[in-house]
N, C-alpha and C positions, 0 to 999 in steps of 0.2 A: 293345892296340887297336893293330904296326908289320910287322916283313917277315910273310911267309907260310908257314906250315908250317916255321917253326926251329925244329927239335928241339934239345934239351937232352940231353946224354950221361946225363942223371940220369934220363930217360925212358924208361920201359921199356915202354909201351902207348900206342900211338896210335891203336887202333880204338876207339870212342867205344860199340862195340856190346856189346864185351862185358867185362862189368860187373865192377868192381873188389868185393873182400867189404863189405857194407854197416859200416861203422862202426860199432863200441860205446864206450861212456865208459872209457878208460885203456888202450883199441885201437889200432890202426895209424891214423895220419890220412895218407890220402888227398885226395892234393892235384892239382888240375883245372888246365889253363892251355889256354887257345884257342890257335888257328892261327897266331898272330902272335908274333914275337920278343920285344916285350915282355912280353905275357905269362907267356910261357916263363919268362925272364929272374925275373919277379915271382915266380912260382910255386918260383924256384928258392931266389932270398932265405928267400920263409918256408918252405921246408921243410928247409933251412941251419941257419936262427937255430931253429925244432923239435930237429933232431937237435944241435945245441949245448947245447939242455937237457935232453936226453935222453929225446925222445918218435923211438918207432918212426914212418918217414915211407915214403909210397911215393908214386910219381907217374904223375899220366893224361894224358897230355900231348895237344897238335893236336887238342883236341876238335871245334872247328868255330865256330860260332855261340853267341849266349847263347843262343837255341832250343834248341838240344841240351845245353849246359852247365848251363843254370838247372834244366833237368829230371833232369840227373844226379845235381844238388845237391837237388833235392825229393824225390827217390825215396831217397835216403841212402845211394845209390852212392860220392858224394865230398862228402867233409867239409872240405874250403876251398877256396875259390877267387881269386883277384885279381879285383877286381871295380873298378869306375868309377863311384862314384854316381850321376851326373845319369843316365849310359847305363844302368844299370840302373833308376831310375825311370822312365825313357821307356818303356822295356822293359814297366813292370807296370802304368805307369798314361802312356798317350800323352797325355794329356790335361793331366795334370800341369804344373806353373809353380812353381818353388823362388824363392825369393826370397835365399838365401843356402845355404852348406854344410849348418849346422844344421838348416834347412828341408828342405833336400834328402833329408840322413839320416833323418830323422822322416820324413816322405811315406813314404819307401823302405820303413822299417821297419813301418811299416801297412800296405803291399801285400807285404811277406813273405809265404810260406808259412810254418805256424807251426812249423815246426823250422826255422828259420832266424833265422839274425841277424846284424847290421853288427858290424862290430869298430869300434876309432877309426879316422878317417879320416886320411890322411897329406897334408901340405900339397904332395903333387907331383899336377899338372892334367897331364892329357895329354889333349886335345879334338880331335872330328875339326873336321876344316876345310874350305872350300872353298880350293883352292890352284889356283892358275892357272901355265899353263907359261910361260918365257921368253918367246917370241915372242910370247902373245899380251896379256904382260904391257906389252912395249914397244909394240905397236901400237897397245892402249888405254889408255896411260899410267897403268898400273895401279902400284901402290905399296905397301909397308907400312902407309902410311893409308889407301890405300882397302878399300871396306867391300863386304860384299856386296850391299848396296843399289845400289849402283855398276854391280851386273850388268843393271839393271831394261832397259837399250836395248840389250842386247847378247847376251844369254843365249840368244835364237833363234836365234841365229849359230855357237854353240857346243855341242860335244858335252860331257858331263862323264861320268865311271866311278867306280864305287865297287863293293863289293860288293854280290851281288845283293839281298841286306836292306837294303840302302840305298834301293832305289828305294820301297819300301812302309812305310819306316820316318818317324814323324814327325822325329825328328833325321835328316833324309831329303830324297828327292824328294817328298814330303810336305807338312813343313813348308817346303822352300823355295815353294812353292806356295805354301801357308795364309797364312807369315808375310812373305814378301818378292813373293809375286806374279812368279816366275821359271818361266818355261817353255823348257826348255832343246831343244836340234835335238835331240840323242839321248841315249840313255843307255846306257855301255857293262859289261856286268855282268864286274867284274875280281875284286878281292880284298877284307879290310878292312886297305885301308892300304899295302898290301905289295909284294911284289915285281913282281907282275903291274900293280898302278895306279901303282905308281912307273915303270917300262917305258913303259907306253901313254903315261903323260904327257913323256915323255924323250923318246918316238919319233914325238909329235904326233897319234897314234892318239886321244888326248881332249886337249881342252884346259883342261880343267878336273878335278880330281880330287879326292873323301876322303882326304887326308894328312893323318895324325895330327901335331899341331904338334909333339911331339918328335923329329920325323922329322928325321934328319940329312942325309938328302939333298934337302930344302925348300933350306937356303946351298950346299951342293954345286952344285947346278944351277942356281941363281938364280930359283929360283921367287918367287911371290908371295903369300903367305895371307892371306887376307883379312880382316878385321876382321868379325868377328860382332856386326855393330852392333842386331841386336835378339832378339840372346839365344836363338839356335834351337836351341844344341849347349849350353846351361846349364854347371850346375856339374860336372867331372868329377875329381875327388880318387881317387885311390886306396885302397882299402882293401881288406881281406878280408871278404867273405862264409862266414860258416862255418856250421854246422851245428851246432845248441844241444847234441849228444853229443860236444864238443870237451872234451878230458880237461882236469881242471885242471890250471890255469897255462900251458896253451898260450897263450890270449888273450893272456897278459901279454907273453909273448915275442915274441907279431904285435904287441899294441901299441906296445913297444921298437921296432921295425924301422919301424911310420908315423912313430914321433916323431923317428926321423932324415932320414926320406925326403921331400926334395925336389924341385919342377922341375925344377932343374939337376942333380942327380944322376942321376935319371931320362935326361935328353938323354945324359949323358955314358956311362952305362949303354949306353942303346940306337946310341948311335954306336961304342962299343966292340964290338958284337957285330954291327950291321948294316952301319957304311963299313969294321972294320978286321979282321972275320971274326973273333975272338973266341968260345969255347967260353961259352955262357950262364952254364953251371956256375960257370966258374973265373970270370965274373967277379962271380957273384952269392957266391961267397967271399972274393974280394977286396974288396966292397964293405964284406959285414960285418965282417973282418976290420979294417978301417980303421976303422969305427964303434963298436968295440969287442963287437960283437954274436956273435960266434964263440968254438968253444971253446978 
């Protein structure tokens, strides 16, 4: 779900139209990632954890939106993707409302293509958010305890930015209108909480942007993330979305990763790549080693 098109050195195929080999049980595990740094980091963590257990892995990076990556999963061209349970549920069923992590996973599993499965969710959670720039926060006295509902009287004077699909998703402009009755002055198509969104918010091109909650740029720039008081963005636990052809034992290796992954750890990993410019593969390897998950 942060930086735009930030590829890892582990990635050797960035064109989603070039199909990897269809996976077979016991064969190569093809791991996809979307075009933001956190997805790349998670894909590298999954891949290197699997390699440590003797599995053969290849990467298919920078795919783009979920609309594309889910299609590649359904067609069997990708074996594994890092996903976010709430966002995946919203994509599969825009009207779904979940009461817990378990409920989110159950509803998502019921809507998945028959050849796909969810593995164990981690405690790590990364949500979409409405984050406002520092001048706007100061002007309207918005703080870390302010809610999205508090925009009701000022949204018409603000321009909001996000990925193009944010404009048409329930967990986006559609839900902000239906749940919060917010109508913004305008929408600017940017990226999925990545470099374009951060630059637009920093430069004042937009006053509000969809920035992911683990993004280190929020604290760095003095931005304010508004409380999602009506639960539009739901539960967003990181978990592996896998083909049912996943080789025996691979699921155990991936679930061991989920057992160790926390929101604080994810924020730290994102900061190392996004703020410090570290290579995602190196960051993934170091985290796995620190948690006893590498060879």
